[in-house]
C-alpha positions in Angstrom: 95.2 63.3 111.1 93.8 66.7 109.6 97.7 67.3 108.7 97.9 64.4 106.3 94.2 65.2 104.7 95.4 68.5 103.8 98.7 67.3 103.2 97.9 65.1 100.6 95.9 67.6 98.6 98.2 70.5 99.1 101.9 71.0 97.9 103.1 74.1 99.5 103.7 73.6 103.3 102.7 77.6 104.1 99.5 77.1 102.7 98.6 73.6 103.9 99.2 75.1 107.5 96.9 78.0 107.2 94.2 75.2 105.8 95.4 73.0 109.2 95.0 76.3 111.0 91.6 76.9 109.6 90.4 73.9 110.1 90.5 73.2 113.8 89.8 76.6 114.3 86.3 75.7 112.7 86.1 72.0 114.2 86.9 73.9 117.4 83.8 76.1 116.8 81.2 74.0 116.1 82.3 70.7 118.3 79.7 71.7 120.5 77.1 71.1 118.0 78.7 67.7 117.0 77.5 64.2 118.2 80.1 62.1 119.9 82.3 60.2 117.7 81.3 62.8 114.6 84.4 65.0 115.7 87.4 63.5 113.4 84.6 63.1 110.1 83.8 66.3 110.5 87.4 68.0 110.4 87.8 65.7 107.5 85.3 66.8 105.5 85.6 70.4 106.8 89.5 70.0 105.5 88.1 68.7 102.1 85.7 71.1 102.1 88.6 74.6 102.5 91.1 72.6 100.3 88.3 72.7 97.0 87.3 76.3 98.4 91.2 77.6 98.0 91.7 75.2 94.6 88.5 77.0 93.6 89.8 80.7 94.9 93.3 80.2 92.7 91.3 78.9 89.3 89.1 82.1 89.4 92.4 84.6 90.4 94.0 83.1 87.7 91.0 83.1 85.5 90.3 86.8 86.0 94.2 87.5 86.1 94.1 89.3 82.5 91.8 91.7 83.8 94.5 93.0 86.4 96.7 94.1 83.6 97.5 98.2 83.6 97.6 99.2 79.8 97.8 102.5 80.2 101.9 103.5 79.5 104.0 103.2 81.9 105.2 106.3 83.4 108.6 108.0 82.3 111.2 107.9 85.5 111.6 111.7 84.9 108.2 112.7 85.0 107.6 113.3 88.3 111.3 115.2 88.9 109.8 117.2 85.6 106.5 118.0 87.2 108.1 119.7 90.9 110.8 121.5 88.9 107.5 123.1 86.9 105.6 123.5 89.9 108.7 125.5 91.8 108.7 127.1 88.4 105.6 128.7 88.7 105.6 129.1 92.0 109.1 131.0 92.0 106.9 133.3 89.0 103.7 134.1 91.1 105.9 135.2 93.8 107.5 137.7 92.1 104.2 139.5 90.8 102.8 142.3 92.5 99.4 140.9 94.1 96.9 143.1 91.9 98.8 140.5 88.7 98.6 138.0 91.1 95.0 138.1 91.7 94.8 139.4 87.7 96.4 135.9 86.6 95.2 133.3 89.2 91.4 134.9 88.6 92.1 134.1 85.0 93.8 130.4 84.7 92.5 129.3 88.2 88.4 130.6 88.5 88.3 131.2 84.7 87.7 135.0 84.5 87.7 135.8 80.9 90.4 138.6 80.1 87.6 141.1 78.6 86.2 141.3 82.4 89.8 141.5 84.3 90.1 144.6 82.3 
């Protein structure tokens, strides 16, 4: 019966199955609070409400979809490769420097010390 109610309103079988399962979970959770003979009407109303909630969520998603667009230019495919090569070259160049030269260069470029204080 719940499947018929949901199936009449939802064409997507996977979504309908999810709604039927959610309806049954909610009906079972509320079964202790329901008066005798009210289980079926409660299940129908719960199914309708879940379908309506799904439609509202889909509509909200559709209305807000334009806000998800990323306007940044796409990264070039070789950009990551160039960054790795540049990092490797800098690492190799730093390794060839003497300890005092490396310390001075890092103090200036990384720590931001001015060249006058390093001289």
